[in-house]
LUMPATI-168327 format. One record per residue (C-alpha): y, z, x; residue number from 1. Coordinates in Angstrom, 1 decimal, always signed. Example, Ala and Ser with C-alpha at 12.3 -4.5 7.8 and 13.67 -1.06 7.14 Angstrom:
2
<<-4.5 +7.8 +12.3> 1> <<-1.1 +7.1 +13.7> 2> 
END
This chain:
269
<<+0.0 +0.0 +0.0> 1> <<+3.6 -0.5 +1.0> 2> <<+5.5 +2.1 +2.9> 3> <<+7.9 +3.6 +0.2> 4> <<+10.6 +4.3 +2.8> 5> <<+10.6 +0.7 +3.8> 6> <<+10.7 -0.5 +0.2> 7> <<+13.7 +1.8 -0.5> 8> <<+15.7 +0.4 +2.4> 9> <<+15.0 -3.2 +1.2> 10> <<+16.1 -2.4 -2.3> 11> <<+19.5 -1.3 -0.9> 12> <<+20.2 -4.9 -0.1> 13> <<+19.6 -7.4 +2.7> 14> <<+22.7 -6.3 +4.7> 15> <<+21.4 -2.7 +5.0> 16> <<+17.9 -4.0 +5.6> 17> <<+18.9 -6.3 +8.5> 18> <<+21.0 -3.5 +10.1> 19> <<+18.0 -1.2 +9.9> 20> <<+15.8 -3.8 +11.5> 21> <<+18.3 -4.3 +14.4> 22> <<+18.5 -0.5 +14.9> 23> <<+14.8 +0.0 +14.9> 24> <<+13.2 -3.2 +16.3> 25> <<+9.9 -1.6 +17.1> 26> <<+9.2 -0.6 +13.5> 27> <<+6.9 -3.1 +11.8> 28> <<+7.8 -3.0 +8.1> 29> <<+4.8 -2.4 +5.7> 30> <<+5.5 -4.2 +2.5> 31> <<+1.9 -4.9 +1.7> 32> <<+1.0 -5.2 -2.0> 33> <<+4.8 -4.8 -2.8> 34> <<+6.1 -6.0 -6.1> 35> <<+9.0 -8.2 -5.2> 36> <<+9.1 -10.7 -8.0> 37> <<+12.4 -12.6 -8.2> 38> <<+13.7 -10.4 -5.4> 39> <<+16.9 -11.7 -3.7> 40> <<+16.0 -11.3 +0.0> 41> <<+17.8 -14.4 +1.2> 42> <<+18.4 -14.3 +5.0> 43> <<+16.4 -11.1 +5.4> 44> <<+14.8 -10.2 +8.8> 45> <<+11.2 -10.0 +7.8> 46> <<+9.7 -11.0 +11.2> 47> <<+6.4 -9.3 +12.0> 48> <<+6.4 -7.6 +8.5> 49> <<+3.2 -6.9 +6.6> 50> <<+3.6 -8.7 +3.3> 51> <<-0.1 -9.2 +2.7> 52> <<-0.9 -9.4 -1.0> 53> <<+2.7 -8.9 -1.9> 54> <<+3.9 -10.5 -5.2> 55> <<+6.9 -12.6 -4.2> 56> <<+6.8 -14.9 -7.3> 57> <<+10.1 -16.6 -7.8> 58> <<+11.7 -14.6 -5.0> 59> <<+14.6 -16.1 -3.0> 60> <<+13.6 -16.0 +0.7> 61> <<+15.8 -18.9 +1.7> 62> <<+16.9 -18.7 +5.4> 63> <<+14.8 -15.6 +5.9> 64> <<+13.0 -15.0 +9.2> 65> <<+9.3 -14.5 +8.6> 66> <<+8.0 -15.5 +12.0> 67> <<+4.7 -13.7 +12.8> 68> <<+4.7 -12.1 +9.4> 69> <<+1.4 -11.4 +7.6> 70> <<+1.4 -13.0 +4.2> 71> <<-2.3 -13.1 +3.7> 72> <<-3.1 -13.4 +0.0> 73> <<+0.6 -13.1 -1.0> 74> <<+1.9 -14.7 -4.2> 75> <<+4.9 -17.0 -3.5> 76> <<+4.7 -19.1 -6.6> 77> <<+8.0 -20.9 -7.2> 78> <<+9.6 -18.9 -4.4> 79> <<+12.6 -20.4 -2.6> 80> <<+11.7 -20.6 +1.1> 81> <<+14.4 -23.2 +2.0> 82> <<+15.0 -23.4 +5.7> 83> <<+12.9 -20.3 +6.3> 84> <<+11.3 -19.5 +9.7> 85> <<+7.6 -18.9 +9.2> 86> <<+6.4 -19.9 +12.7> 87> <<+3.2 -18.2 +13.7> 88> <<+3.1 -16.5 +10.3> 89> <<-0.3 -15.8 +8.7> 90> <<-0.4 -17.2 +5.1> 91> <<-4.2 -17.7 +4.8> 92> <<-5.1 -17.6 +1.1> 93> <<-1.4 -17.3 +0.1> 94> <<-0.3 -18.9 -3.2> 95> <<+2.7 -21.1 -2.5> 96> <<+2.3 -23.3 -5.6> 97> <<+5.6 -25.0 -6.5> 98> <<+7.4 -23.1 -3.7> 99> <<+10.4 -24.7 -2.1> 100> <<+9.7 -24.9 +1.6> 101> <<+12.0 -27.8 +2.4> 102> <<+13.2 -27.7 +5.9> 103> <<+11.2 -24.6 +6.7> 104> <<+9.6 -23.9 +10.1> 105> <<+5.8 -23.3 +9.9> 106> <<+4.8 -24.3 +13.4> 107> <<+1.4 -22.8 +14.3> 108> <<+1.3 -21.0 +11.0> 109> <<-2.1 -20.1 +9.5> 110> <<-2.3 -21.6 +6.1> 111> <<-6.1 -21.7 +5.9> 112> <<-7.1 -21.9 +2.2> 113> <<-3.5 -21.5 +1.0> 114> <<-2.4 -22.9 -2.3> 115> <<+0.4 -25.4 -1.9> 116> <<+0.1 -27.1 -5.3> 117> <<+3.2 -29.1 -6.0> 118> <<+5.0 -27.3 -3.2> 119> <<+8.1 -29.0 -1.7> 120> <<+7.4 -29.4 +2.0> 121> <<+9.9 -32.2 +2.6> 122> <<+11.4 -32.0 +6.2> 123> <<+9.2 -29.0 +6.9> 124> <<+8.0 -28.4 +10.5> 125> <<+4.2 -28.0 +10.4> 126> <<+3.4 -28.8 +14.0> 127> <<+0.0 -27.4 +14.9> 128> <<-0.2 -25.5 +11.6> 129> <<-3.7 -24.7 +10.2> 130> <<-4.0 -26.2 +6.7> 131> <<-7.7 -26.5 +6.7> 132> <<-9.2 -26.0 +3.2> 133> <<-5.7 -25.7 +1.8> 134> <<-4.9 -27.0 -1.7> 135> <<-2.2 -29.6 -1.2> 136> <<-2.5 -31.3 -4.6> 137> <<+0.9 -32.6 -5.7> 138> <<+2.6 -31.4 -2.5> 139> <<+5.5 -33.3 -1.2> 140> <<+5.4 -34.0 +2.6> 141> <<+8.2 -36.5 +2.8> 142> <<+9.8 -36.5 +6.3> 143> <<+7.7 -33.5 +7.4> 144> <<+6.5 -33.0 +10.9> 145> <<+2.7 -32.7 +10.9> 146> <<+2.0 -33.4 +14.6> 147> <<-1.1 -31.5 +15.6> 148> <<-1.6 -30.0 +12.2> 149> <<-5.2 -29.4 +11.0> 150> <<-6.0 -30.7 +7.5> 151> <<-9.8 -30.4 +7.8> 152> <<-11.4 -30.2 +4.3> 153> <<-8.0 -29.8 +2.6> 154> <<-7.5 -31.1 -1.0> 155> <<-5.0 -33.7 -1.9> 156> <<-4.1 -35.9 -4.9> 157> <<-0.8 -36.9 -6.3> 158> <<+0.5 -35.8 -2.9> 159> <<+3.4 -37.6 -1.2> 160> <<+3.1 -38.7 +2.4> 161> <<+6.4 -40.5 +2.8> 162> <<+8.1 -41.3 +6.1> 163> <<+5.8 -39.2 +8.3> 164> <<+3.5 -39.8 +11.3> 165> <<-0.1 -39.3 +10.3> 166> <<-1.6 -40.4 +13.5> 167> <<-1.7 -37.0 +15.3> 168> <<-3.1 -35.0 +12.4> 169> <<-6.5 -33.4 +12.9> 170> <<-9.4 -33.8 +10.4> 171> <<-7.6 -36.4 +8.2> 172> <<-10.8 -38.3 +7.7> 173> <<-12.4 -35.1 +6.1> 174> <<-9.6 -34.6 +3.5> 175> <<-10.9 -34.4 -0.1> 176> <<-9.1 -36.5 -2.7> 177> <<-9.0 -35.7 -6.4> 178> <<-6.8 -38.7 -7.1> 179> <<-4.5 -41.2 -5.6> 180> <<-1.6 -40.2 -3.3> 181> <<+1.6 -41.9 -2.2> 182> <<+1.7 -43.3 +1.3> 183> <<+4.9 -45.1 +2.1> 184> <<+5.3 -48.2 +4.3> 185> <<+7.5 -46.2 +6.7> 186> <<+4.5 -43.8 +7.1> 187> <<+2.3 -46.8 +8.1> 188> <<+4.9 -47.9 +10.7> 189> <<+5.5 -44.4 +12.1> 190> <<+1.7 -43.9 +12.4> 191> <<+1.4 -47.3 +14.1> 192> <<-1.4 -48.0 +11.7> 193> <<-3.6 -45.2 +13.2> 194> <<-4.6 -43.7 +9.9> 195> <<-8.3 -43.2 +9.2> 196> <<-9.7 -45.7 +6.8> 197> <<-11.5 -43.0 +4.8> 198> <<-8.2 -41.3 +4.2> 199> <<-6.4 -44.5 +3.1> 200> <<-9.3 -45.4 +0.7> 201> <<-9.4 -41.9 -0.7> 202> <<-5.6 -42.0 -1.3> 203> <<-6.1 -45.2 -3.4> 204> <<-4.8 -47.7 -0.9> 205> <<-6.0 -51.3 -1.7> 206> <<-8.8 -52.6 +0.6> 207> <<-6.8 -55.8 +1.2> 208> <<-3.8 -53.8 +2.3> 209> <<-5.9 -51.7 +4.6> 210> <<-7.1 -54.9 +6.3> 211> <<-3.5 -56.0 +6.9> 212> <<-2.1 -52.7 +8.1> 213> <<-2.7 -53.3 +11.8> 214> <<-1.0 -56.7 +11.6> 215> <<+2.0 -55.1 +10.0> 216> <<+2.6 -52.7 +13.0> 217> <<+2.6 -55.2 +15.8> 218> <<-1.2 -55.2 +16.3> 219> <<-2.0 -58.5 +14.9> 220> <<-4.6 -59.1 +17.5> 221> <<-6.6 -56.4 +15.8> 222> <<-6.4 -58.1 +12.5> 223> <<-6.8 -61.8 +13.2> 224> <<-10.4 -63.0 +13.8> 225> <<-11.8 -65.5 +16.3> 226> <<-14.7 -67.9 +15.8> 227> <<-16.5 -69.0 +19.0> 228> <<-18.2 -72.4 +18.9> 229> <<-19.8 -73.5 +22.2> 230> <<-22.3 -75.8 +23.8> 231> <<-25.4 -74.5 +25.5> 232> <<-24.0 -75.1 +29.0> 233> <<-21.2 -72.7 +28.2> 234> <<-23.3 -70.0 +26.6> 235> <<-22.9 -67.4 +29.4> 236> <<-19.1 -67.8 +29.4> 237> <<-19.0 -67.6 +25.6> 238> <<-21.0 -64.4 +25.7> 239> <<-18.7 -62.8 +28.2> 240> <<-15.7 -63.9 +26.2> 241> <<-17.2 -62.5 +23.0> 242> <<-17.9 -59.1 +24.7> 243> <<-14.3 -58.9 +26.1> 244> <<-12.8 -59.7 +22.7> 245> <<-15.0 -57.2 +20.9> 246> <<-14.0 -54.5 +23.4> 247> <<-10.4 -55.1 +22.6> 248> <<-11.0 -54.8 +18.9> 249> <<-10.7 -58.5 +18.1> 250> <<-13.0 -59.5 +15.3> 251> <<-15.0 -62.5 +16.4> 252> <<-18.1 -64.4 +15.6> 253> <<-20.6 -66.7 +17.4> 254> <<-21.4 -70.1 +16.0> 255> <<-25.2 -70.4 +16.0> 256> <<-26.6 -73.2 +18.1> 257> <<-28.2 -74.9 +15.1> 258> <<-24.9 -75.0 +13.1> 259> <<-24.0 -78.6 +12.4> 260> <<-20.5 -80.0 +12.0> 261> <<-19.3 -79.4 +8.4> 262> <<-22.0 -76.7 +7.6> 263> <<-20.9 -73.7 +5.6> 264> <<-21.4 -70.5 +7.5> 265> <<-21.4 -66.8 +6.6> 266> <<-22.3 -63.9 +8.8> 267> <<-22.2 -63.3 +12.5> 268> <<-24.4 -63.2 +15.6> 269> 
END
């Protein structure tokens, strides 16, 4: 349970709370299981605080400092966390459904199994954050930084991946899709086309577009195909050429020796 003395200080207002934190920096506030629904704790110094299982539904935490705070199992439904600092914070199992985290810093934060349903994560810094098994259905990641983030076995659907780089995200091919998501053209360009095909298909991207993606980002050589037709005296050279093209991700086919001019051909050797 929360330390009543700490709760009493917080209830006196953010100014008094912050002054107390500055005077006693070694005290780690215990606000576990605290009832803080719709509390106005904007700009509060909550770094290293124990907020595990606290009810912060609808609370205003904008511009608060929550670095290294423990929010395990906390309820932050519809909370305002605009431009908040949550770097290295523990939020595993926390409910952040419909929370506003726009512009927040969550670098290296532990969000394992967290609920971020319809959360606003636009422009949020999530570098190296652990989002494995998190519920990201309906979440908005527009312009977020997800470099090095771990999304293994996370759930998505109706999620927005606009203007972000998906190429450096871990476990993207294991993401579970409950429906289509939005992936913008700018995301394709920023990711240089390096997005797992399984993720694209799960998000509802058309197969034809998936085929064209690499040609759109300056990697046309990885899209266009080559058909090698050769005479028997050039067979060794043709095989070396085929091997080199294949190793450079160029799709190519051999013409079988028995293929006659004008014959229709499907398949490859």
